[in-house]
C-alpha positions as CSV (number, residue, x, y, z in Angstrom):
1,X,-13.4,-8.9,24.8
2,X,-15.6,-10.6,22.3
3,X,-13.0,-10.1,19.5
4,X,-9.3,-11.0,20.3
5,X,-6.5,-10.7,17.9
6,X,-2.7,-11.3,17.8
7,X,-0.7,-10.1,14.9
8,X,3.0,-10.0,14.0
9,X,5.9,-11.7,12.2
10,X,7.2,-15.2,12.3
11,X,8.6,-16.6,15.5
12,X,6.1,-15.1,17.9
13,X,4.3,-18.4,18.6
14,X,0.9,-17.0,17.9
15,X,-0.4,-20.3,16.3
16,X,1.0,-22.4,19.2
17,X,-0.7,-20.2,21.7
18,X,-4.1,-20.3,20.1
19,X,-3.8,-24.1,19.5
20,X,-3.3,-24.6,23.2
21,X,-6.2,-22.3,24.1
22,X,-8.5,-24.3,21.8
23,X,-7.5,-27.5,23.6
24,X,-8.3,-26.0,26.9
25,X,-11.6,-24.6,25.7
26,X,-12.6,-28.0,24.3
27,X,-11.6,-29.7,27.6
28,X,-13.9,-27.3,29.4
29,X,-16.8,-28.4,27.2
30,X,-16.8,-25.6,24.7
31,X,-17.7,-26.1,21.0
32,X,-14.9,-24.6,18.9
33,X,-14.1,-24.1,15.2
34,X,-10.8,-23.4,13.5
35,X,-11.3,-21.3,10.4
36,X,-9.2,-20.4,7.3
37,X,-10.3,-18.5,4.3
38,X,-9.5,-21.4,2.0
39,X,-9.4,-25.0,3.2
40,X,-9.5,-27.5,0.3
41,X,-8.9,-30.4,2.7
42,X,-8.2,-31.1,6.3
43,X,-4.5,-31.0,5.6
44,X,-4.9,-27.2,5.0
45,X,-6.1,-26.7,8.6
46,X,-4.4,-26.4,12.0
47,X,-5.6,-29.9,13.0
48,X,-2.1,-31.4,12.8
49,X,-0.8,-28.7,15.0
50,X,-3.4,-29.4,17.7
51,X,-2.8,-33.1,17.5
52,X,0.9,-32.4,18.0
53,X,0.1,-30.5,21.1
54,X,-2.1,-33.3,22.4
55,X,0.9,-35.7,22.1
56,X,3.3,-33.1,23.5
57,X,1.3,-32.8,26.7
58,X,0.4,-36.5,26.8
59,X,-3.3,-35.8,26.6
60,X,-4.2,-38.7,24.3
61,X,-6.7,-40.0,26.9
62,X,-8.6,-36.8,26.9
63,X,-9.2,-36.4,23.2
64,X,-10.5,-38.5,20.3
65,X,-9.0,-37.4,17.0
66,X,-11.4,-38.1,14.1
67,X,-10.9,-37.4,10.4
68,X,-12.6,-34.0,10.4
69,X,-12.7,-32.9,14.1
70,X,-11.2,-33.5,17.5
71,X,-13.5,-34.4,20.5
72,X,-12.9,-34.0,24.2
73,X,-14.0,-37.3,25.7
74,X,-14.9,-36.2,29.3
75,X,-16.5,-32.7,28.7
76,X,-18.2,-33.2,25.3
77,X,-16.4,-30.3,23.8
78,X,-15.2,-30.4,20.2
79,X,-12.9,-28.7,17.7
80,X,-14.0,-28.4,14.1
81,X,-12.1,-27.2,11.0
82,X,-13.7,-25.2,8.3
83,X,-12.9,-23.0,5.3
84,X,-14.9,-19.8,4.9
85,X,-15.1,-19.9,1.1
86,X,-17.3,-23.0,1.4
87,X,-19.9,-21.0,3.3
88,X,-22.8,-18.8,2.1
89,X,-25.6,-17.0,3.9
90,X,-27.6,-20.3,4.2
91,X,-25.1,-23.0,5.3
92,X,-23.1,-20.8,7.6
93,X,-25.9,-21.1,10.1
94,X,-24.5,-24.5,11.1
95,X,-21.9,-22.5,13.2
96,X,-24.5,-20.7,15.3
97,X,-23.9,-22.9,18.3
98,X,-20.1,-22.4,18.4
99,X,-18.5,-20.9,21.5
100,X,-15.2,-19.9,20.0
101,X,-14.1,-19.4,16.4
102,X,-10.4,-19.0,15.8
103,X,-9.3,-17.7,12.3
104,X,-5.7,-18.6,11.5
105,X,-3.9,-16.7,8.7
106,X,-6.6,-14.1,9.0
107,X,-4.8,-11.7,6.7
108,X,-6.3,-13.7,3.8
109,X,-9.8,-13.5,5.2
110,X,-12.0,-11.6,2.8
111,X,-14.3,-8.8,3.9
112,X,-17.3,-10.9,2.7
113,X,-16.2,-13.8,4.9
114,X,-15.7,-11.6,7.9
115,X,-19.1,-10.1,7.4
116,X,-20.6,-13.6,7.2
117,X,-18.7,-14.9,10.3
118,X,-19.2,-12.2,12.8
119,X,-23.0,-12.2,13.1
120,X,-23.1,-16.1,12.9
121,X,-21.1,-16.6,16.1
122,X,-24.0,-15.4,18.2
123,X,-24.1,-17.7,21.2
124,X,-24.1,-15.7,24.5
125,X,-20.5,-15.4,25.7
126,X,-19.1,-16.5,22.4
127,X,-15.7,-15.1,21.2
128,X,-13.9,-14.7,17.9
129,X,-10.1,-15.1,17.9
130,X,-7.8,-14.1,15.0
131,X,-4.1,-14.6,14.4
132,X,-2.3,-13.2,11.4
133,X,0.9,-11.9,9.8
134,X,0.1,-8.3,8.6
135,X,0.1,-7.9,4.8
136,X,-1.8,-4.7,3.9
137,X,-3.5,-2.0,6.0
138,X,-6.6,-2.6,3.8
139,X,-7.0,-6.3,4.6
140,X,-10.3,-6.9,6.3
141,X,-8.9,-8.1,9.5
142,X,-6.5,-5.2,9.8
143,X,-9.2,-2.7,9.1
144,X,-11.4,-4.3,11.8
145,X,-8.8,-4.5,14.5
146,X,-6.5,-1.6,13.6
147,X,-8.5,0.7,11.5
148,X,-9.8,4.2,12.2
149,X,-13.0,3.0,13.9
150,X,-12.3,0.2,16.3
151,X,-15.2,-1.2,18.4
152,X,-15.1,-1.2,22.2
153,X,-15.2,-5.0,22.4
154,X,-12.1,-5.4,20.2
155,X,-8.5,-5.9,21.4
156,X,-5.4,-6.8,19.5
157,X,-1.8,-7.3,20.5
158,X,1.4,-7.4,18.4
159,X,3.6,-10.4,18.9
160,X,7.0,-10.8,17.3
161,X,10.0,-13.1,17.6
162,X,11.6,-10.8,20.3
163,X,8.5,-11.5,22.5
164,X,9.2,-15.2,22.4
165,X,11.7,-16.1,25.2
166,X,12.4,-19.5,23.5
167,X,13.0,-18.2,20.0
168,X,16.8,-17.9,20.2
169,X,17.0,-21.6,20.9
170,X,15.3,-22.5,17.6
171,X,16.8,-22.8,14.1
172,X,14.6,-19.9,13.0
173,X,16.8,-17.5,14.9
174,X,19.7,-17.9,12.5
175,X,17.3,-17.6,9.6
176,X,15.9,-14.4,10.9
177,X,19.4,-12.9,11.3
178,X,20.4,-13.9,7.8
179,X,17.2,-12.5,6.3
180,X,17.8,-9.1,7.9
181,X,21.3,-9.0,6.5
182,X,20.1,-10.0,3.0
183,X,17.0,-7.8,2.7
184,X,15.9,-5.5,5.5
185,X,12.6,-4.6,3.9
186,X,11.5,-8.2,3.4
187,X,12.7,-9.2,6.9
188,X,10.8,-6.3,8.5
189,X,7.7,-7.7,6.9
190,X,8.3,-11.4,7.5
191,X,9.8,-11.2,11.0
192,X,8.9,-7.7,12.2
193,X,5.2,-7.9,11.3
194,X,5.3,-4.7,9.3
195,X,3.0,-3.9,6.4
196,X,4.4,-3.7,2.9
197,X,6.8,-5.7,0.8
198,X,5.5,-9.1,-0.1
199,X,6.4,-11.5,-2.8
200,X,6.1,-9.7,-6.1
201,X,5.9,-6.2,-4.6
202,X,6.6,-3.5,-7.2
203,X,7.1,-0.2,-5.3
204,X,6.9,-1.3,-1.6
205,X,10.7,-1.4,-1.2
206,X,11.0,2.2,-2.2
207,X,8.1,3.4,-0.1
208,X,9.6,1.7,2.9
209,X,12.9,3.4,2.2
210,X,11.2,6.8,1.9
211,X,9.7,6.1,5.4
212,X,13.1,5.2,6.9
213,X,14.6,8.3,5.3
214,X,12.0,10.5,7.0
215,X,10.5,11.5,3.6
216,X,7.0,10.5,4.7
217,X,5.9,13.2,7.1
218,X,3.2,15.8,7.8
219,X,5.9,18.5,7.4
220,X,5.5,18.2,3.6
221,X,3.2,21.1,2.9
222,X,2.2,23.2,-0.2
223,X,4.4,26.2,-0.9
224,X,2.2,29.0,-2.3
225,X,5.3,30.7,-3.6
226,X,6.8,27.5,-5.0
227,X,6.6,25.8,-8.3
228,X,3.2,25.2,-10.0
229,X,1.5,22.0,-8.9
230,X,1.4,19.0,-11.2
231,X,-1.7,16.7,-11.1
232,X,-1.6,13.1,-12.4
233,X,-4.5,10.7,-12.4
234,X,-6.0,7.4,-13.5
235,X,-9.5,8.6,-14.4
236,X,-12.1,6.3,-15.8
237,X,-15.8,6.7,-16.5
238,X,-17.8,5.5,-13.5
239,X,-14.7,3.7,-12.2
240,X,-12.4,4.1,-9.3
241,X,-10.1,7.1,-9.9
242,X,-6.9,8.2,-8.2
243,X,-5.3,11.6,-8.2
244,X,-1.8,12.7,-7.1
245,X,-0.8,16.3,-6.5
246,X,2.9,17.0,-7.0
247,X,5.0,20.2,-6.4
248,X,8.5,20.3,-7.8
249,X,11.2,21.4,-5.4
250,X,14.9,21.6,-5.6
251,X,16.2,18.0,-6.2
252,X,12.8,16.3,-6.5
253,X,9.1,16.6,-5.6
254,X,6.8,17.2,-2.7
255,X,3.8,14.9,-3.1
256,X,1.1,16.8,-1.3
257,X,-2.0,14.7,-1.6
258,X,-3.7,11.6,-2.9
259,X,-7.4,11.7,-3.6
260,X,-9.6,8.9,-4.8
261,X,-13.2,7.9,-5.3
262,X,-15.4,5.8,-7.5
263,X,-18.6,6.2,-9.4
264,X,-17.6,9.7,-10.6
265,X,-16.8,11.1,-14.0
266,X,-15.1,14.2,-15.3
267,X,-18.1,16.5,-14.5
268,X,-17.8,15.4,-10.9
269,X,-14.0,15.5,-10.6
270,X,-13.5,19.0,-12.1
271,X,-15.0,21.0,-9.2
272,X,-13.3,18.6,-6.7
273,X,-9.8,19.2,-8.3
274,X,-10.5,23.0,-8.3
275,X,-11.4,22.9,-4.6
276,X,-8.2,21.0,-3.6
277,X,-6.0,23.4,-5.6
278,X,-7.8,26.3,-4.0
279,X,-7.2,24.8,-0.5
280,X,-3.5,24.3,-1.4
281,X,-3.2,28.0,-2.4
282,X,-0.6,27.0,-4.9
283,X,-0.6,27.7,-8.7
284,X,-1.6,24.9,-11.1
285,X,1.1,23.8,-13.5
286,X,-0.7,21.1,-15.6
287,X,-3.2,18.3,-15.2
288,X,-2.1,15.0,-16.9
289,X,-4.9,12.6,-17.9
290,X,-4.3,9.0,-19.1
291,X,-4.6,8.3,-22.8
292,X,-8.1,6.8,-22.5
293,X,-9.4,10.3,-21.4
294,X,-9.8,10.9,-25.1
295,X,-12.7,8.5,-25.3
296,X,-16.1,10.1,-25.7
297,X,-19.1,8.8,-23.7
298,X,-22.6,8.3,-25.0
299,X,-24.0,10.3,-22.2
300,X,-22.2,13.6,-22.8
301,X,-20.7,13.1,-26.2
302,X,-17.5,14.8,-24.9
303,X,-14.3,13.2,-23.8
304,X,-12.8,13.8,-20.3
305,X,-9.9,15.7,-21.8
306,X,-12.3,18.0,-23.6
307,X,-14.1,18.7,-20.4
308,X,-10.9,19.4,-18.5
309,X,-9.7,21.7,-21.2
310,X,-12.9,23.7,-21.1
311,X,-12.6,24.0,-17.3
312,X,-8.9,24.7,-16.9
313,X,-7.7,25.8,-20.4
314,X,-5.8,24.1,-23.1
315,X,-2.4,25.1,-21.7
316,X,-3.2,23.4,-18.3
317,X,-4.2,20.0,-19.6
318,X,-2.4,17.2,-21.4
319,X,-2.6,13.5,-22.2
320,X,0.1,11.2,-20.9
321,X,1.8,9.6,-23.9
322,X,1.2,5.9,-24.5
323,X,3.9,3.8,-22.9
324,X,4.6,0.3,-21.8
325,X,3.7,-0.4,-18.2
326,X,7.2,-1.8,-17.6
327,X,8.6,1.7,-18.6
328,X,6.3,3.4,-16.2
329,X,7.3,1.0,-13.4
330,X,10.9,1.9,-14.0
331,X,10.1,5.6,-14.0
332,X,8.2,5.1,-10.7
333,X,11.1,3.4,-9.0
334,X,13.5,6.1,-10.1
335,X,11.3,9.1,-9.3
336,X,10.1,7.9,-5.9
337,X,13.7,8.2,-4.7
338,X,13.4,11.9,-5.0
339,X,9.9,12.3,-3.5
340,X,8.7,13.4,-0.1
341,X,5.1,12.7,0.9
342,X,2.6,14.3,3.2
343,X,1.9,11.4,5.5
344,X,-1.7,12.1,6.3
345,X,-2.9,13.3,2.9
346,X,-1.1,10.5,1.0
347,X,-1.9,7.7,3.4
348,X,-4.3,5.8,1.2
349,X,-2.2,6.3,-1.9
350,X,0.9,5.0,-0.2
351,X,-1.0,2.0,1.0
352,X,-1.8,1.3,-2.7
353,X,1.9,1.7,-3.7
354,X,2.9,-0.8,-1.0
355,X,0.2,-3.3,-2.1
356,X,0.9,-3.1,-5.9
357,X,2.3,-6.4,-6.9
358,X,2.9,-8.9,-9.7
359,X,0.9,-12.1,-9.4
360,X,2.9,-15.2,-8.7
361,X,2.1,-18.5,-10.4
362,X,2.9,-21.3,-8.0
363,X,2.7,-24.0,-10.7
364,X,5.0,-22.2,-13.2
365,X,7.2,-20.6,-10.5
366,X,7.1,-17.2,-12.2
367,X,5.6,-13.8,-11.8
368,X,3.0,-12.3,-14.1
369,X,4.1,-9.9,-16.8
370,X,1.5,-7.4,-15.8
371,X,0.7,-6.2,-12.2
372,X,-2.2,-7.8,-10.5
373,X,-5.4,-5.7,-11.3
374,X,-7.1,-4.8,-8.0
375,X,-7.7,-1.8,-5.8
376,X,-4.0,-1.0,-5.7
377,X,-3.9,-0.5,-9.5
378,X,-5.6,2.9,-9.3
379,X,-3.2,4.8,-7.0
380,X,-0.2,3.0,-8.6
381,X,-1.2,3.8,-12.2
382,X,-1.9,7.4,-11.3
383,X,1.4,7.7,-9.6
384,X,3.5,6.1,-12.4
385,X,1.7,8.3,-14.9
386,X,3.0,11.2,-13.0
387,X,6.5,9.7,-12.8
388,X,6.5,9.2,-16.5
389,X,5.6,12.8,-17.1
390,X,8.2,14.3,-14.8
391,X,10.8,11.9,-16.2
392,X,10.2,12.9,-19.8
393,X,10.1,16.7,-19.1
394,X,13.4,18.5,-19.6
395,X,15.1,19.8,-16.5
396,X,13.7,23.2,-15.8
397,X,16.4,25.8,-15.1
398,X,15.9,29.4,-14.3
399,X,17.5,31.3,-17.2
400,X,17.6,34.9,-18.3
401,X,18.3,36.2,-21.8
402,X,21.6,38.0,-21.9
403,X,21.2,41.4,-23.6
404,X,24.3,43.2,-24.8
405,X,23.7,46.8,-23.8
406,X,25.8,49.8,-25.0
407,X,28.1,51.3,-22.3
408,X,29.8,54.6,-21.9
409,X,33.6,54.6,-21.8
410,X,34.8,57.5,-19.7
411,X,37.4,59.6,-21.4
412,X,36.9,58.0,-24.8
413,X,34.4,56.9,-27.4
414,X,30.9,56.2,-26.2
415,X,28.2,53.7,-27.1
416,X,30.6,50.8,-27.5
417,X,29.4,47.3,-26.7
418,X,31.4,44.9,-24.6
419,X,32.2,42.9,-27.7
420,X,33.5,45.9,-29.5
421,X,35.7,46.9,-26.6
422,X,37.1,43.3,-26.5
423,X,37.9,43.4,-30.2
424,X,39.8,46.8,-29.9
425,X,41.8,45.6,-26.9
426,X,45.4,44.7,-27.4
427,X,46.2,40.9,-27.3
428,X,47.3,39.8,-23.8
429,X,50.9,38.7,-23.2
430,X,51.5,35.0,-23.6
431,X,52.2,34.6,-19.9
432,X,49.2,36.5,-18.8
433,X,46.3,34.5,-17.3
434,X,42.8,35.5,-18.2
């Protein structure tokens, strides 16, 4: 295969394997490059790891370790070390003669960098290798190797600590056991190679718990005889918009679908929402729009909420009250415990909830007060708007008005109410239980 990938958690020895393969390739005369997304200096590269391997296998006579590259003395092969962020469409051409490109920590590789790299490594028989610890399903390397449309010349294998026969003899083994005891979600990501919870994750823990509880399944379907569907969204003019469709059930909510797109406004979304509701064959409860839906646009002179009211009626549309994002996050963490999700229809939205995170400042050692603003903000904001709404709504109970009807008393006066009969009844004995 032209494209080879190895992904998984810590302890699988992925980096050690590829470092040794680069040595062998250089010794056979191949020109190789080790790539990271960001490499501010040679210290950020895997050069030290390869040099350690050279010493381990006593191959010092075979290699010449220079400041910025390693050369194979007998074959003329070489290993270079580069950061993709330093390249653009012009200077990346210097890599055209490379036989093998290995990208380490490939989960941080941007889509732009991957698009630059792939057509550049064009020498006949050339290969591109990638090793990474999975972070998000939407990372460029995961979409390329594990997405919905994988090429025929692509192969990837998962490697974890339990695939490494030497792992139990290392100090990392005890660290792994301790991490699983302390935080299973975090350990599954760090050691098990699962997507999801990373440092600063906001809702990933609860999404992962829903998955373990069996609450993310394709068995979650609309009930046409059930409660009216609630729609929450994060709509913006010509911006990415996210829409969640909720159906209240006993004890919580069935989240039926997540829909999203960009470059659309209210006029485009209204028929799309109507179509989805028709396909669900379930009644509409109410559509909740964010507070900025009140804003008018120069193009139409009408706000989004005005357009939705015209399309669905005033009783079917509302604005989510202004609130602090911290309060919405708290509502999200509480409500998600009572949610079940349609796995297929909510896949993209759940990916966003897993990826929603606070930014971490390495220098200050603290997280940001506001979540990081990226693609995950749209499904997360739309979801927490919905959580805020269902949290603030009073608990709906099925009640019926009690009407005191006249009754006929056989053998006595007619048309007496129950209350009148009670008032005329003799007082019960003190030892009589009622």
